[in-house]
C-alpha positions as CSV (number, residue, x, y, z in Angstrom):
1,M,-14.7,-132.9,-134.7
2,W,-17.6,-134.9,-136.0
3,H,-19.9,-136.8,-133.7
4,E,-22.9,-138.9,-134.3
5,D,-26.1,-138.1,-132.5
6,K,-29.8,-138.8,-133.4
7,N,-28.9,-140.7,-136.6
8,R,-26.8,-137.9,-138.0
9,L,-23.2,-136.7,-138.2
10,Q,-22.8,-133.2,-136.9
11,A,-20.0,-130.7,-136.5
12,T,-19.5,-127.0,-135.8
13,F,-16.8,-125.0,-137.7
14,R,-15.6,-121.5,-136.6
15,F,-13.9,-118.9,-138.8
16,R,-12.4,-115.5,-138.6
17,D,-15.5,-113.8,-140.0
18,F,-18.6,-114.2,-142.1
19,V,-16.8,-113.9,-145.4
20,E,-14.5,-116.8,-144.5
21,A,-17.4,-118.9,-143.3
22,F,-19.3,-118.2,-146.5
23,A,-16.2,-119.1,-148.6
24,F,-16.0,-122.4,-146.8
25,M,-19.7,-123.1,-147.4
26,T,-19.3,-122.3,-151.1
27,E,-16.4,-124.7,-151.4
28,V,-18.3,-127.4,-149.6
29,A,-21.3,-126.8,-151.8
30,F,-19.3,-127.6,-154.9
31,H,-18.0,-130.9,-153.5
32,A,-21.5,-131.9,-152.1
33,E,-23.0,-131.3,-155.5
34,K,-20.4,-133.5,-157.2
35,Q,-21.3,-136.3,-154.7
36,N,-25.0,-135.5,-155.1
37,H,-25.2,-135.4,-151.3
38,H,-26.3,-132.2,-149.8
39,P,-25.8,-131.2,-146.1
40,N,-28.3,-129.6,-143.8
41,W,-26.5,-126.6,-142.4
42,S,-26.8,-123.2,-140.8
43,N,-24.5,-120.2,-140.7
44,E,-24.4,-117.5,-138.1
45,W,-21.7,-114.9,-138.7
46,N,-18.5,-116.9,-138.3
47,T,-20.0,-120.3,-137.3
48,V,-21.2,-123.0,-139.6
49,Q,-23.1,-126.0,-138.2
50,I,-23.4,-129.0,-140.5
51,Y,-25.6,-132.1,-140.1
52,L,-25.2,-135.1,-142.4
53,T,-27.7,-137.9,-142.9
54,T,-28.7,-139.9,-145.9
55,H,-32.3,-139.2,-146.8
56,D,-32.5,-142.1,-149.3
57,A,-31.5,-144.6,-146.6
58,G,-34.2,-143.5,-144.2
59,N,-32.3,-140.6,-142.6
60,I,-29.5,-142.6,-141.1
61,V,-25.7,-142.1,-141.2
62,T,-24.2,-144.0,-144.1
63,E,-20.8,-144.3,-145.8
64,K,-22.0,-141.5,-148.1
65,D,-22.1,-139.1,-145.0
66,R,-18.7,-140.3,-143.8
67,R,-17.1,-139.6,-147.2
68,L,-18.6,-136.1,-147.4
69,A,-17.5,-135.4,-143.7
70,E,-13.9,-136.3,-144.7
71,V,-14.0,-133.9,-147.6
72,I,-15.4,-131.2,-145.4
73,E,-12.6,-131.7,-142.8
74,R,-10.0,-131.3,-145.6
75,I,-11.6,-128.1,-146.7
76,Y,-11.8,-126.8,-143.2
77,K,-8.1,-127.4,-142.5
78,K,-7.3,-124.9,-145.2
79,Y,-9.0,-122.2,-143.2
80,Q,-7.5,-123.0,-139.8
81,R,-5.0,-120.6,-138.4
82,G,-2.0,-121.8,-136.3
């Protein structure tokens, strides 16, 4: 799901519709705030693209990014349909 490119972790998440994508982003936002680590992301209808990098470390991928990526994956699994 996640891949590292140009000193950032990135992933694309797809949902049934905009409301579901927005609910996912809201849930991720609460966890990101708790970790004081905020993703760069975009949303177009049912698709959310997330880019993680640690600005304080010179815009490289750190353990902080990997921890948030794990949380995001767990959240996303709740939205997946069989």
